[in-house]
N, C-alpha and C positions, 0 to 999 in steps of 0.2 A: 749545099749552101753556098751563097754569093756573097763575096766581099767587095768592098768598094774602096779605091783609091782616088781621093779628091785631090787634084793638082789644081791650084788658082793662083794667079798671080796676085801679090799682096801690095796695095797701096800703101799711103802713108796715113790713111784713115783706119784705126784700128776697129772701130765699132762698125764700120761698113764691111771690113774684111770679114769680121765673125758673124756679121748678118749673112753675107754671103756663103760662107761655110755652114752655116745652120741650115739654110735654103737648100744647098746642095745636098747635105745630109738627108734631110727629109726627103728630097726626090729620089735620092739613092734608095731609101728604104721602101718609098712608093713602088720602086722597080724591083723589091725583093731582097736588098742587099740586107744581111744580118749582122756584119761585121765593118764597121766603116772607120778608115784611117786619113789621115792627113799629112803633109809634108812638114819638115822641120820649120819652126816658128811660123806656122802657116798663117797667122792673123795678123802679122806685123813685118816690116820691113826687116831685111837680115842684118842685125846690128853688127856683128862681128866684121862686116867689110870694111869698118873703120875701128881704130883703136878705141879701146873703152874710155869713157868719161863718166864723171858723176850722173850728168843728166841722162846717158843711156843706161846706166845701171838703174837708173829710177824707173825705167820702163817695166821692169820685172813686177810679176804679181804672184801672191801666194798660191798654194794648192793645199785644200780646196780655196776657191776666189772665183772672180766673175766667170772666166772661161770655162772652169769646171763646172760651175753651177749650171750655167747654160746648157751644157752637154748631158750632165746629168739629168736635167728635165727632159731633154729631147730623148733620151735612151729610155727613161721610165715612159714616157708618153708612146712611143713607137716600138718598144722591145727590141731594141738594137744594142750591139756593143759599139762604145766609140773610143777611139783612140786618138785626141788630139795631141799637139806637141807645143809647148810655149816656154817662154822665159822666166823661170820660177825663181821667186824670192823666199827665203827661209826665215823664220823669227829670229835667227840669230845674225841675219844681215847677208849670209852667203847666198850666192845665186847660182842656178844650174840650168842646163838645158834638158828638159824633162818632158816625160809623157806620161800623163794620168791615163789609167785604163779604167774605164767604166763599164759595168756589167748592164745587162739588158732590162735589170729592174731600176736602174740608176744608181746603183751603189757604186762607190769609189773603192775598187778592189786594192789599189796600190798606185805607186808612182815608180816608174822606171827613170833614172839619171844616167847621163852619159858618163861613161866611166873613163875614157881616153880623151883628152883637150889637147888640140893641135894649136901651132901658132904658125903662120906664113902669110904672105902679102894677100889679102882680100879675105883671110880667115883668121883674124886676132881673137881668138876664142879664149886663150888662156888669160885675158883682161877680164872676160865675162863670166866663165863658168868655173866653179870649183869642180873636182872631179867628184863623180857620183858616189854615193856611200849607200845605195840601195842594192848592191849586188847585180846579179842576174836572176831577177824573179821571174817566175811562169805563172800565170794567172788562170785559174780555173772558171772561166766564163761559160755562161750558158751555152754557147755554140762551139766550144773547144778549149784547149789549153793553147794560150798565146803568150809568147815572148815579144820583147822589144829590143831592137839594136840600134840605136840613135846614131845615124850617120857615120862617124868615124869608128865608131865601136865594130862597124860590119867588116872592117880591115883585119880584125884580131881574131884568129881562128881559136884561141883558148876561150874567148867570150861567146862565140858563136857554138862551141861545142858544149860549154855550161849550160846552154838555153836546151840542148839536147838532152842532157842528162838531167835536166829539171823536168823532162817530159813535154817539151813544146811540139805541137803539131803545125803551128803556124807562127812564123816569126816576122813581124811587122818591122820594117826600116824607114823611118822618116830620114828625108834626106835633103841636103842643099848641094846639089851637084850642078857645076856649070858647064856650058857649051864649050868643048874642046879639052875639058881639064885632063881627061883619061883617053887613052886610045880607043877609037871606035870598038865597041861591043865589051869592054872590060867590065862595065858595070853590071852588065847581065852575066858575063862569064864568072865573075866572082861569086855571085849568089846562087848561080847554078850550081857551082861546085859545093858551095855551103849547103845548100837544099840536098845534095845527093849525098855528101859526106855525112850529114847529120840527121838525114830522115825526117825533113819537116818541109812544108811550103814556106817560101820566101815571098815577102811582099813589100816592094820599094815604092815609096811614094815621093816623088821628087818635087822640089820647088820649080816654078816657072816664071819666066816674064824677066825683063830688064830693070835693073836697079841703078843706082848711082856708080857702082864699081863693078858691077858683076851681072852676068846674064846666066840665068838659071834655064836648064835645058829640058825639063819635063821628062817624058818618055818613061813615066812609071812603068812598072811592069810586075807579074807574077810567075813565080817558077814552081814546079812540081817536085816532089822528093824524088824522082828519077832524073832531075836537072832540066826537063823542058822548060822553055818559056811558054805559059800558056796564054798571056794576053800582054798587049804593050799599049800604052796610051800615046798619043800624039807628041810631036816636038814642038816646042815654043808656044803651045796655046793651052788654055783652060780645058780640062776634060774631067770627067768622072769615068774612071775605068772599073767595069762591073766584070767579076770573073767567078764562075761557078767552081767550086774545089770540093773534093770529098776528103775530110780530113782523117777518115779512116785508113787512106792510103799511107799516112805515115807508118802505122803498125806494120804494113806489109812490105815497107821499103828495104832495100839492101842493108841501108843503114842500121836500121832496127833489127833485122834478123841476123846480120853478119858484122858489120862493122864495129859496133857498140859492144857486141858480145864478145870479140875478140881482142878488145883493148887490153894493153898491159900497163895499166895506171901507176903500179909500183915502180916502174921505171921512168915516168914523165918528171917528176918532181926536180931530180937533180940536174935533168936536161934543161928544163924551162926556167931554172932558178939562176942561171948564167947571166951576167950582166954583159 
């Protein structure tokens, strides 16, 4: 199976961003992609680079909503799984960083919302996002069992392990990572280790382009369950990264045959509940 990670710079024109994303997804499907994923807030500027304002919060949209509906139609037409990411508004007024997961028949299987919310210069996310309340779901799609770890959640091994225990074969990571934010190679190393320890593929799709306060790095990549980096996109530019994967490798991984088998979960609760 081929997966596609679409990294595209986002302008202030949301309609144009969405049209470019849909066109890129259509082209990826033409080239054989069956699972198509996008970066964090792929179709709009990165709002949390500034502190939240009522006007900025008003940019959120519901799920289902316009973006979700556009990808549902595309998924049903082309027979592909789509994982966009957007700024979601709930009926109660709360807002989230959210990834709807759309199956190859256009069905909305559910929505993953970012659990861990950070706050520091350039990433004023606590003013925008409520902590996710959908847990760590794993979705049974036409092409495999998929989980989503949105940006900051990838730093938490408890969350990444929960996706493994849910049976994920592939974990998609929509990210907004900037140039020079972390030491060279750390993005890859973190998800190489997660893939190896948990026995699934990881696919990180990063933002790209220079915005008002931040420059996003691109360099999306895919890791195998044995920790190898299988493919990497360019730095600083738009690219659709296509990577062929065999999700059956998850069942044959060290993690699924050994590490998960030999866990001692009866011990962990006391350790991990410490503050």
